[in-house]
Each structure stands twice: as C-alpha cells, then as structure tokens.
N, C-alpha and C positions, 0 to 999 in steps of 0.2 A: 520210231525205230525199235526193232525187236529188243535190242540190248537194254533199252530204258525200262522195259517191263520187269527186269530183274531188280531194279533199284528199290522197289517197295519193301523188300526184305530188310533193308537197312533200318527202317523206321519202327522196328519192334523195340519194346522197352529194354530187352536184354542187350541188343546191339547198340542202342543209344547210350546205355550205361557203360558198355565196354569202351565206346569211343571217348566218353567223358573221362573215365578213369585212366585210359591209355594216354590221353592228351595231358592230363595233370601229371602223371608219372613221367611222361616223356620230357616235359619241360623241367621237372626236377632233375632227371638224369642229365639232361643237356646242360643245365646250369652248374653242375658239379664238375670241376676240372678233373679230368682223368676218366670220368664215367661217360664214355663216348656213346653216340647212338648205336654203334656196333655192339658195344658191351651191353647196353640196355636191351636190345633185341635178343642177343644171345642168352641173357639171363631168363628171358620170358619164353623162349622157344619150348623148353620142356613142359611148361605149364599148359601150353596150347594142346598138348597131347590129349588132355581130358576134355577138350572143347570140340564142338563141331568145326568142320574145316573153315566155313565162312567166318564164324565168330573169332576163331583163333587168328586168322589172317587180318581181320579188322583190328584186333588188339595190337598185333605187330606193326601194322601200317600206321596206326595212330601214334604209337610210341616213336617210330622212326621219324615221322613228320614233325612231331613236337620236340623231339630231342635235338634235331638239327636247328630248329628255331630257338630253343631254350639256351643254346650255347651263347647267344647274344647277351644274355642277362649279365653274366660275369665279365664278358668281354667289354661291356659298356660300363658297368658299375665299379669294377675293381681292376680293370685293365688286364685281365687274364682270360683268354678264350676258353669257354667251357668245353668246346669241341673244336677239332681242327678246322671245320668249315667256317668258324667264326673269326678266324685270324684277321681277315680284312675288315670285318665289322669294327674291330677294336681301334683301327687307325683314326677314325673320326668319332666313334661312339664314346671312347674314353675321354677325349678332350671336351666333348659336349657335357658329359657328366661332371667334369671338374668345373665347368662354367655354370653349373646349376641347371643344366638342361637334360639331366639323365632321363626324366620321364618322357620328354619328347623323343629322345634317341631310341628308347624302348618302343614307343608307339610307332616310330618309323620302321624299326626292325621287324616288329610283328606284322604290321600292315604290308611291308615289303615281302615278308615270308608268305603271307596270305596270297598275294598276287602271284609270286613265283610258284608257290605250291599248286595253285589252280592251273597255271599254264602247263606245269609238268604233268598233272593228271589229265588235262584235256589232250595233251600230246599222246599220253598213254592210251586214251580212249579212242581217239580218232586217227592217229597217224602211226600206229604200231607197225604195220607191215613195211612201209617205206623207210622208217627210221631204223627198224631192225636190220634191213638190208644195208643201210648206211653203216651201221655198227660193224657189219661183216667186212666192210672195206678196210677196216683198221687192223692191219697186221703189225708185226714188230717194227717195220720201218716207219709206218705212219704214227704209231704210238711214240716212237723215239722223237719224231719231229714235233709232236704235240708237247712233249716234256721240254724240248728246246724252246718252243714258243712260250711255255710257262716260265722258263728261266729268264727270258727277255723281259719279263715283268719286273725284274730286279731294279731296272733303271727307274721305274715308277714308284718303287717302294723305298727308295733311298733318301727321299726328302732333300734333294739337292746335293747329295754326297755320293755321286755315281761311283767313284773309285772305291770308296769304303763299302758301298753296297755290293759291288762286284766282288771285292775281297771277301765279304761276308758270305755271299752266295757260293763262292768256290770253297770256302772253309766248310760250309754246310754240306756240300757234296763230298768233301773229303771225310767229314765226320760220318756220313752215311756209309762209307766204305769200311768202317771199323767192324770187325767180326769176320765171319766166314763168308767167302764168295758165294753168291746164290747159284752160280753155274758150275764152279769148279770145286767148291767146298774147302778151299785153302784159307787159312787164317790170315788176316791183314790188320796191321797196326794193333795187334793184341799185345799190349805192353803189360797187362795184368789180367788175371782170370775174370775180373769184373766185366771186361769188355768182350769176352769170348762169344757172347750171344748177340753182340752188336748193339746199336743204339736204336731203340724203338721210338716211334714218332711221339707217342704220348708223354713219356718221361722227358724227351727233348723239348717238347712244346711247353710243358709245365715249367721245366727248369729255366728255359730261355726267357720266358715271360714272367713267371711267378716270383722266382728268387730275386731278380733285380728289383721287382716291385716291392717285395718284402723289405729288402735292404734299404731301399729309398725311403720307405715309411719309418724304418728304425733310425735312420741317420738324421731325422728331423731333430733339431736342437730342442724345441719345446714340444716333445712328443705327447705330453699330457695336457698341453694347452687346449683350450676350447677351439674346435674347428669352426669354419664358416658353416652356419646353419642353413641347410637346404629345406625347402618347403614345397608342397604340392603346387603344380602348375595348372590352374583351372583354364579350360578352354583350349588346351593344347591339342586334343584329339581332332577337333574340327580343322584346326590349322594344319595339322599333319596330313589329313586327307586332301586338303586343298593343295598342299605342296606337291603331292604325287601327280596332280593334274598338270603341273608345270614341268614334269619330268618324263614326258612320253618316250624320249630317246633313251633315257637311263633304264626305264622299265623294259622297253623293247630289247635293248642290247643285253641287259642282264638275263632276260627270259630266254632269248635265243642262244646265248652262250651257255647258260646253265643247262638247257635242254640238250644241246649238241654234246657238251662235255659229259653230261650225265649218262648218255648212252655209250660212251667210250669206256670199255672195261678198264677198271683200275684208277681212273682219274679222280672222281669224287668231288664233293662239295668244296673242299679246301682249294682245289685247283680252279674250280669255276668261280668262287668268290674272289680270289686274287686276280685272275685274268679279267673278270668283269670290272673290278675296281680300277685296275690299271687302264683298261680301254675307255671307261667312262671319264677317268681323269684326263687322258690324252685328248679326248674329243671335246672336253669342256672349254667354255670360253674363259673360265677362271680356274685353271688347274692349280694355281698357287693357294687356293682356298682349301684344297684337300689336305687332310692331316691336321687341320686347325680347328676341327669341330664342324665340318660341313655335313648336314644330314643327308645330302645326296650321296655321299660316300657310303654311309650306312645302308641306304636303299640299294645301291649298286651291288653290294656284297650279299645282302639278304635275299634279294630277288633271285640272284643267280644260284646261291647254294640251295635254296628251297626248290628251285626248278629242277635240280638234279634228282630229287627224291622220286617223283613220278617217272622221269626219263630213265632212271636206273632200272626200273621195272620192265622197260620195253624189251631189251635183249634177254632179261631173265625169264619172262613169261613165254617168249616166243622161241628162244634158242637155248635156254638154259645157261646163258652167259651173264653173270652178274655185272651190272654197270658200276658197282661200288662195293666196298667191303661189307657194308650193312646189308646190301642186297644179296650178297653171298650167304650171309647168315639166314636171311629170309628164305633162301632156297631150301634150307633145312626144315623150315616151317611147312613148306609145300610138300616135301618128301615124307614128312611124318604122317601126313594125311593121305598119302598115296597119290598125290598130284604131281605129274611129271610135265615139265615145260614142253610146249609144242602146240600143234593145232587142236588137240583134244581139250585144252583149257578154254577154247573159244567156240567149241562145238555145242549147239543147243541141246543135243541129245546126250551129252556127257557132263562136262563140268562148267558150262557157261554160266550157270546160276551162281556158282561159287566165285568165279573170276570177276563177273560184273558186280556182284555184291561187294567184293573186295575193292574194286576200283571206285565204285560209288561211295563206299565208306571212306576211302582216302580223300575223295572230293569233300565230303562233309567234315572230315577231320581237320581240314584247313580252317574252317570257321570255328570249330571248338578250340583249336590251338590259338587262333587270333583273339578270341573272346577271353580265354583264360589269361593269355599274355597281357592283354589290356588291363585286366583286373589286377594282376600282380604289379604292373607298371605304376599304378596309382600310389603304391607304397614304396617306390624306389628311394624316396628321400630318406626313409628310415635307415637304409643301408649306408647311404652317403653320410649320415650324421654320426656313424660309429667312430669312436676315437681311433687315431692312428695305431696306438698300442694294441687295442682290441682287434682292429682289422689285421694287423701284421700277424698276431697270434692265430686268428681264425684262418687266414690264408695259408699259413704254414701247415696247420693241421690238414686242411683240404689238399694241399699240394702233396704232402707225404701219403695221405690216405689214397688219393687218386692215382699216384704213381705206383704204389705198392699193389693196388688192385689189378693192374694191367696183367701181371703174370705172377703175383704173390712172391715177388723177389726183392730182397733188400738191395741187390746189385742195382736195380733200376732206381732206387732212391738215392744211392751213392752217385750214380751217373747224373741224375737230376740236379743234385747239389753242385757237382763239379761243373756242369755246363752253365748253371745259373751264376756261380761265382765268376767264371770266365766271362760271361756276357755282362755281368755287372761292371767288371773292370773295363771291358771293351766299350761300354756305354759312356764311361768317363772320357774316352777319347773320341766320342762321336760316332761309334760304329752302331748302326741300327740292328735290331734283332730279327726283324722280318725277313731280310734276305738269307740269313743263316737258316731259319726254319724252312724257307722255301727250298733251299739247297738240300736239306735233310729229307724233305718230302719227295722231291723230284729226282734226287740222285739215284735211288734204287730202281725207280721206274725206267729212267734213261739207260742205266747200265744193263739191266736185265734185257730190255728190248733191243739194245744195240748188239749185245752178245748173241741173242737168239737170231737176230737178223743177219749177223755176220756168219753164223753157222749155216743158215739157209742159203745165203748168197754164195758162199764158197763152193757149194755143190751145184750151183745153177748159173746165174748170170754175172756173178762177180759183185763185190761189195759196192763199187761206185754205182753201177747200174741199178742195184737193188734199192739203194738209199736215195738216189738222185733222179730217178725216172718214175713215170707214172703220174697221172693227173693229180691224185690226192697228195702225193709227195711234193709236187711242184707248188700246189696251192699253199701247203703248210710252210714250205721253205720261203715262199714269197711273203707270207704273214710274219715269219720270223725276221726277215730282212726289214720289212716295213716297221715292225715294232722296235727293232734296234735303232733304225734310222730316226724314227720319230722321237724315241727317248733321248738320243744324242742331240737332236735339234732342240727339243724342249729344254735340255740342260744348258746348252749354249745360249739359247734365248734368255733363260732366267739369269744366267751369269752376266750377260751383257746388260740386262736391265738393272741388276744389282750394282754393277759398276757405274752405270749412268746415274743411278740414284745417289751414289756416293760422291759425285763430282762436287768439289768445293769451289764456289764462285770466287 
C-alpha cells in the first residue's frame, strides 16, 4: 500500500528520540493529578513551532498517547485518577494495589492501553472515511442520548447501592449547573463569588477522590506505624499477558466502545472508560467480583480509554472536528504548521507524507508507552511502602498544585477542598464518589446538547420528533432502556442472593 511507503521517515534517530522523550513526558504528566493530557499537549504546542511539521506532530501524539495511559499509575497506587480517563481504572486497580498486586494492576493497565491504542490507530489508518461519516450523524439529539446512556452507567458504579448512586449522580449534575448558563449566560446557584466561573472537571475530580483519600490516611490511629511491606512480584508480566488471552470479549468490547465514543465530539476517554467498565461488568459471569480487585475491570477501562486516542483523530483530520478536548488542542498544532483538516492531508501530492508519518508514529508510540510503563511498574512497590503520613502530605501537595495549575486560580483550590470535605462526609454514610463525578462530567454535555437541540427543533419538526425519531436516536434510546433494565435486574438479583445467603436455618 502506498501509505506504508511514508512510514520509513519515522525511523530516523531524531523522530525515535522524540517518540521516546514524548512517551516518558506523557506518562509523567498523566500520573500527576491535575496535569491532564489536554494540559500536557497544550503546554508543548508552542514548542513545536520550531520543529518541522512531522516531528512536531509526533511529539504531540506521543505525549497524548502516554498521558492517557499514565493516569492509571496514581489511579492504581494512591486511589486518585491522574486523568479523568482513568476514573474507572481506579475501581479495581486501587483494591489490587492494597492487596499487594499493584505491579500486576499496572501491567494490566499498560498492556490494555497498548491493545486499545493499537486498535484506535488502526481504525484511524484504515477506517477513517466511514467512521468520519458516522461522526457526522451525531447532532445535538444524538449527543444528548449518548450522555443519557452514560448516566445509566451509575447503576453499575454504585456497588449495590443503587439509590445512593442515583442520588450522587443527580447531585453531580446539579453541581455541574453552578456558574453561568452555557447558552443563556445567566448565573445559577452562585452563592459566593468563588462559584461564578462554575465547577471545572479537574478540581472536582481531585477534590472528590483525593481529599477523602487524604483524610482517610490521616484518620488512621497508628499513622506512624510500619505499614505492610510490599515487594516486587516476579513472573507477573507473563501471567498478565496470558490473562488477556482469556478476555477476548473484554478486549473486543472495550476497543469497539472506545473507538465509537472516541469519534463522537466531546465524549472523551472518561466516558469510554466508564461505559466500557459498566458493560463488561454487566456481561460478566461474575459481576460481583468487580470493584474488589478484578484485573479484568482494569483492562476494560484502559483498553477503552486508549482506543479513543486514535479514534479522536478521525473527525479531526478529515472534518476539522475534534473528538476530544486534547484533539482540539492538537488542532492548534496542525494549524501552526499550515495544515488544514480535509482531503489535502491525505493527498500524496500535498501533505500525505506528514499525515502518515504522524499516524505511523502514533502506532509506534504505543509500544514506547507500554515498554516505559512496564519499566516503571517494576518499582511500584516503592510507592506502596511510603508511610501514611508521608503519602498524605505528598498527595495534598499534588492535589493543590494540580488544581491550581488548571486556571491559576485559588478559587479552584477552595472548591476542590469544599467538594472533598463534602464527599468525605458522604462516604461515611455509604455514598460513592464515582456517580457524583460522572454527573459533573456528563451534566454540561447533556444540558448544552439538549438546549441546542431544543432551539433547532422549535424552528422545524418539534421537540418530540427531533429527540425521539431517527434511526440513530432510536438505537441510542434502546441502549439506554436496556442499560437501565439490566442494571435494575442485576441489583434485584444481587439483593435476593444476599437475602438467601443470610437465611438462618
């Protein structure tokens, strides 16, 4: 194939060095709470101005790929997602680390990221035209139903506490409404000037996960006592690869969901990871094992969120429509070098050499990311052996630093602490944090697309017809109904089983 002839440019010393350094830097950025993949790429875009187009895009692509995977490090080792895409990774990864299996959890995360990343890049390379056409089918109505489908995941994230999970999800959506309305510009729930700019995802994410974790560490009675000593796990890598051979359904489901969600503008890896985790759990023969340290849960999340990386490039390169916030920043990297999305990027007489070098570089970057991730995973026990007091202090510094860096605002730090304290109190009454975060993530997407769709519908076919007719809408509504029904069925089945187990003879 003619496109393969361009891949030789990747294997120059300069480009290989760029991929290596970009992968190391991306993992570092991804593992730092608050320093998201979007921020990592945004910080590096100005530096690419002094590089040739292909090398600059290789750097941005390697950082993007590795930062998404790197978020799993803190999600697993300290129960705080380094990036929003790693939220679902934390559900089983953190329990594995507490059980002394942190190294295995990281191996699963990075190998899953390798598989998912390769699937996303292959989709970008071979299926760009049809998938870009599919992305064009998603208007405001379809995007609204996608977010509703994401909200139905709450049942699967509640750990047997459906009512509390639903309450948390609704609370999260209400929190997302704080600030100015995106469509009308009117202030809502602004009880103090701190809330005038609303609640950003990263401060909320860090607050809801990091602060309760810090307070849990601090409240330990013997905080200075010697912890359980964790040690390296020899032979785990081979076992991890063999496990993936037993999970073809998980890999397939995560890859497909990640690719489809990746091409949908605005969804991103966090939605893909959560939906994949939920669907794998629902279709598992042992759903009760998820959330207790099941490596399959880590794989479901990481395969899906890494699949979105390549898929998000599909509408970007062909239509100029970013499939994720990070892809939107990458668009700036294209424009800096005078590259405009469209057919010219794939034209052999114009910019095909740059485009296919970039795609090939992203393919190779998956292996760099995986290899570097495996290397760091071998030393995960060192982090787990840090005392609770030192860990609490380090996480506090990272939480404040990561939150402040989002917009250089002390208000974000205040909001982070307020949400964290509220979540800490709620956790004492059995309220999980994941549904609240999901509500905060999906609330603005649902609201914006519903209002946009409503404005369009009122000038044409009417609100009901706009949202409830059309093949894509019907398919998405059916998926929402099925997801809710299956979640209720699973909850009732688990409740009956627990009642039966408690019968006293």
